C-alpha positions as CSV (number, residue, x, y, z in Angstrom):
1,M,10.9,-2.6,-9.5
2,E,11.4,1.2,-9.4
3,T,11.5,1.7,-5.7
4,I,13.2,-1.4,-4.4
5,G,16.6,-2.8,-5.2
6,I,17.7,-6.4,-4.9
7,E,21.2,-7.7,-4.8
8,R,22.4,-11.3,-4.5
9,S,25.7,-12.4,-3.0
10,G,26.2,-16.1,-2.5
11,H,23.3,-17.4,-0.3
12,I,22.2,-13.9,0.8
13,I,19.8,-11.6,-0.9
14,T,19.8,-7.9,0.2
15,V,16.7,-6.0,-0.5
16,T,16.8,-2.2,-0.1
17,I,13.8,0.1,-0.1
18,D,15.1,3.0,-2.1
19,H,12.3,5.3,-3.4
20,P,13.8,7.7,-6.0
21,E,11.1,10.3,-5.2
22,S,11.2,10.1,-1.4
23,D,14.3,10.4,0.7
24,M,12.2,8.9,3.6
25,N,10.8,6.0,1.5
26,A,7.2,7.1,2.0
27,V,4.7,4.6,0.7
28,D,2.9,5.8,-2.4
29,E,1.2,3.8,-5.1
30,A,4.6,2.8,-6.7
31,L,6.1,1.5,-3.5
32,H,2.9,-0.2,-2.5
33,H,2.9,-2.1,-5.8
34,D,6.6,-2.9,-5.5
35,L,6.2,-4.3,-2.0
36,A,3.5,-6.6,-3.3
37,E,5.8,-7.7,-6.2
38,L,8.7,-8.1,-3.8
39,F,7.1,-10.6,-1.4
40,R,5.3,-12.4,-4.3
41,T,8.7,-13.0,-5.8
42,L,10.5,-13.9,-2.6
43,K,8.0,-16.5,-1.5
44,Q,9.1,-18.4,-4.7
45,E,12.8,-18.0,-4.0
46,G,14.6,-21.4,-3.9
47,E,18.4,-20.6,-3.8
48,A,19.0,-18.1,-1.1
49,R,19.3,-19.0,2.6
50,A,18.7,-15.6,4.2
51,I,17.4,-12.2,3.2
52,V,18.4,-8.8,4.5
53,L,15.6,-6.2,4.2
54,T,16.7,-2.6,4.8
55,G,16.1,1.0,3.6
56,S,18.2,3.7,2.0
57,G,19.0,7.1,3.5
58,R,17.4,8.3,6.7
59,A,14.4,5.9,7.0
60,F,13.4,2.3,6.5
61,S,10.0,3.7,5.4
62,A,8.3,6.8,6.8
63,G,4.8,5.4,6.2
64,G,2.0,6.5,3.9
65,D,2.6,9.5,1.5
66,M,0.2,12.2,2.5
67,G,-0.1,13.3,-1.1
68,W,-1.4,9.8,-2.0
69,F,-4.1,9.5,0.6
70,P,-6.7,11.9,-1.1
71,K,-6.5,9.7,-4.2
72,L,-7.7,6.6,-2.2
73,R,-11.2,7.9,-1.4
74,A,-12.9,6.4,-4.4
75,P,-14.5,3.0,-3.7
76,A,-12.6,1.3,-6.6
77,K,-9.2,2.7,-5.3
78,M,-10.0,1.5,-1.7
79,H,-10.9,-2.0,-2.9
80,A,-7.7,-2.3,-4.9
81,L,-5.7,-1.0,-1.9
82,R,-7.3,-3.4,0.5
83,R,-6.6,-6.4,-1.8
84,E,-3.0,-5.4,-2.4
85,A,-2.3,-4.7,1.3
86,K,-3.6,-8.1,2.2
87,Q,-1.4,-9.7,-0.5
88,I,1.7,-7.9,0.9
89,I,1.2,-9.1,4.4
90,W,0.2,-12.7,3.7
91,D,2.9,-13.1,1.0
92,Q,5.5,-11.8,3.4
93,L,4.5,-14.5,5.9
94,D,4.7,-17.1,3.2
95,V,8.4,-16.3,2.4
96,E,10.0,-19.4,3.8
97,I,13.6,-18.0,3.8
98,P,14.4,-16.1,7.0
99,I,14.3,-12.3,6.7
100,V,16.6,-10.1,8.7
101,C,15.2,-6.6,9.0
102,A,18.0,-4.0,9.3
103,L,16.3,-0.9,10.5
104,N,18.5,2.0,9.4
105,G,15.9,4.6,10.5
106,P,12.2,4.9,11.3
107,A,9.8,2.2,10.3
108,V,6.3,3.8,10.2
109,G,2.8,2.5,9.4
110,L,3.1,-0.2,6.8
111,G,6.8,-0.1,7.2
112,A,6.4,-0.9,10.9
113,S,4.2,-3.9,10.1
114,I,6.6,-5.2,7.6
115,A,9.5,-4.8,10.0
116,L,7.7,-6.6,12.9
117,L,6.7,-9.5,10.6
118,C,10.3,-10.2,9.8
119,D,12.2,-13.0,11.6
120,V,15.1,-11.1,13.1
121,I,15.2,-7.3,13.7
122,V,18.4,-5.3,14.2
123,M,18.0,-1.6,14.7
124,A,20.2,1.5,14.5
125,D,20.2,3.2,17.9
126,S,18.4,6.2,16.4
127,A,15.7,4.0,14.7
128,A,12.1,3.6,16.0
129,I,9.1,1.5,15.1
130,I,5.9,3.6,14.9
131,D,2.3,3.0,13.8
132,P,0.5,6.3,13.4
133,H,-2.6,5.2,11.6
134,V,-4.9,6.6,14.2
135,Q,-3.1,10.0,14.1
136,V,-4.1,10.3,10.5
137,G,-7.7,9.3,11.2
138,L,-7.4,5.6,10.1
139,V,-7.9,2.3,11.9
140,A,-4.6,0.5,12.4
141,G,-4.6,-1.8,9.4
142,D,-1.7,-3.3,7.5
143,G,-1.4,-6.1,10.1
144,G,-0.6,-3.8,13.0
145,A,-3.7,-4.8,14.9
146,A,-2.5,-8.4,14.8
147,I,1.3,-8.3,15.3
148,W,1.6,-5.6,18.0
149,P,-0.5,-7.5,20.6
150,L,1.5,-10.6,19.9
151,L,4.8,-8.9,20.6
152,V,4.0,-6.4,23.4
153,G,0.6,-7.6,24.8
154,P,-2.8,-6.1,24.2
155,L,-2.6,-3.1,26.7
156,A,0.8,-1.9,25.4
157,A,-0.3,-2.5,21.8
158,K,-3.3,-0.2,22.4
159,R,-1.0,2.5,23.6
160,H,1.3,2.2,20.7
161,L,-1.5,2.0,18.1
162,M,-4.1,4.5,19.5
163,L,-1.5,7.1,20.5
164,G,1.2,6.4,17.9
165,Q,3.7,5.9,20.7
166,P,7.1,5.0,19.2
167,L,8.9,1.9,20.1
168,S,12.5,3.0,20.5
169,A,15.5,0.8,19.7
170,D,16.4,0.5,23.4
171,D,12.9,-0.6,24.4
172,A,12.7,-3.0,21.4
173,L,16.0,-4.6,22.6
174,R,14.7,-4.8,26.2
175,L,11.5,-6.5,25.1
176,G,13.3,-9.0,22.9
177,I,11.8,-7.5,19.7
178,A,15.2,-6.3,18.5
179,A,18.0,-8.8,18.4
180,E,20.7,-6.2,18.4
181,V,21.1,-2.4,18.5
182,C,24.1,-0.7,16.9
183,P,25.2,2.7,15.5
184,V,23.5,3.6,12.2
185,D,26.8,3.3,10.3
186,A,27.1,-0.3,11.4
187,I,23.5,-1.4,10.5
188,A,24.4,-2.9,7.1
189,A,27.2,-5.0,8.6
190,T,25.1,-6.1,11.6
191,G,22.2,-7.2,9.4
192,Q,24.6,-9.1,7.1
193,A,26.2,-10.8,10.2
194,W,22.8,-12.1,11.3
195,A,21.9,-13.2,7.8
196,D,25.3,-15.0,7.6
197,R,24.5,-16.8,10.9
198,L,21.1,-17.9,9.6
199,A,22.6,-19.0,6.3
200,T,25.0,-21.4,7.9
201,Q,22.1,-23.3,9.6
202,P,20.4,-26.3,8.0
203,P,18.1,-24.6,5.5
204,L,15.2,-27.2,5.6
205,A,15.2,-27.0,9.4
206,V,15.3,-23.2,9.5
207,Q,12.6,-22.8,7.0
208,G,10.4,-25.4,8.5
209,T,10.7,-23.8,11.9
210,K,9.8,-20.4,10.5
211,I,6.7,-21.9,8.7
212,A,5.6,-23.5,12.0
213,V,6.0,-20.3,14.1
214,N,4.4,-18.2,11.5
215,Q,1.2,-20.3,11.8
216,Q,0.6,-18.5,15.1
217,I,0.9,-15.1,13.4
218,K,-1.4,-16.2,10.7
219,Q,-4.0,-17.2,13.2
220,A,-3.9,-13.7,14.7
221,L,-4.2,-12.2,11.2
222,L,-7.2,-14.4,10.5
223,M,-8.9,-12.9,13.5
224,S,-8.1,-9.2,13.0
225,F,-6.7,-8.4,9.5
226,D,-9.9,-8.3,7.5
227,V,-11.8,-6.6,10.3
228,S,-9.1,-3.9,10.7
229,T,-8.7,-3.2,7.0
230,A,-12.4,-3.1,6.4
231,L,-12.8,-0.5,9.2
232,E,-9.7,1.3,7.9
233,M,-11.3,1.6,4.4
234,T,-14.4,3.3,5.9
235,C,-12.1,5.9,7.6
236,F,-10.6,6.9,4.2
237,T,-13.9,8.7,3.5
238,S,-14.3,10.3,6.9
239,Q,-14.0,14.0,7.6
240,D,-11.6,13.3,10.4
241,H,-9.1,11.6,8.0
242,A,-9.4,14.5,5.6
243,E,-8.8,16.9,8.5
244,A,-5.7,15.0,9.6
245,V,-4.2,15.1,6.1
246,D,-5.0,18.8,5.7
247,A,-3.5,19.6,9.1
248,F,-0.3,17.7,8.3
249,V,0.1,19.6,5.0
250,E,-0.7,22.9,6.7
251,K,1.5,22.2,9.7
252,R,-1.2,22.8,12.3
253,T,-3.0,20.8,15.0
254,P,-6.0,18.9,13.7
255,V,-9.5,19.2,15.2
256,F,-11.5,16.0,15.0
257,H,-15.4,15.7,15.2
258,A,-16.0,11.9,14.9
259,R,-17.4,12.1,11.4
C-alpha cells in the first residue's frame, strides 16, 4: 500500500495512515483503495492480538480531498465509490482483533467514521472528531449516520452531522467515547499501552466479545448505511456540492440553492 504503513512487533500490529502526497492524510482515490485493502487484509489476520491505528504528521485523516471530488460525478465512478466505501466499513467491523485508534490529530469525514468504529479510542488533547459531509453538500455517508447516533444519541448526532460540529477530545472523554486523552507527543505510547493491555487478555474471549458487540453496530448499519450512501451519491451531481467545493478552493463562503 502506498498510503498506509504496517509494522508488526510481537502480538501488536501498528498501522499508520501516511499519505506521501498529503501532510493531512486527505482521502483521495489512492488512500480510499488502500483503506479497503487494509481492512480486507486485517480481517484475515490470525497472529496478532491487538492493532494500533494512527496517523502520521498533523492529522489522523483530514477527510475527502477536494481535488478528488469533481472526478466522482460520473455514474460509474460513483458506483465504484459506493461499493468500495461499503467494503471499507463492513470489513472494518469484521476485523476480529481489537483495534486501538490513536488519534494524533483531526479525524474528519471517513476518518471520523473509521475512528468511531474502532474498539478503543485514545486522543491527543488537540485532536477532534468531525464529520463535515453536509458542509460540502453531501449526505453523511461512510457509516456516520449509523455510528454517531449510537454513541451520542440522535439529537446530538444531528447537530454533529448537520452542522459539522466537532467532538473535542475533552467532550469525547466525558462521553466515554475516548478512553484516554494525552499530549500529542504521548499518543503513540498511549495507544501502545492500551494495545498491550488488550493483548494480555484471553484472545478468544476478547475477539468473541468484540464480534458480539459489533452485531449491534451492524444492525444500525443495515438500517442506515445503504440509504445514506445512496442519498450521498445523488448529492455528488448537485449544484450545491459543486458550489461547496468551488467555495472551499476559492476561500469564500458558499451560497446554496437546494439544487
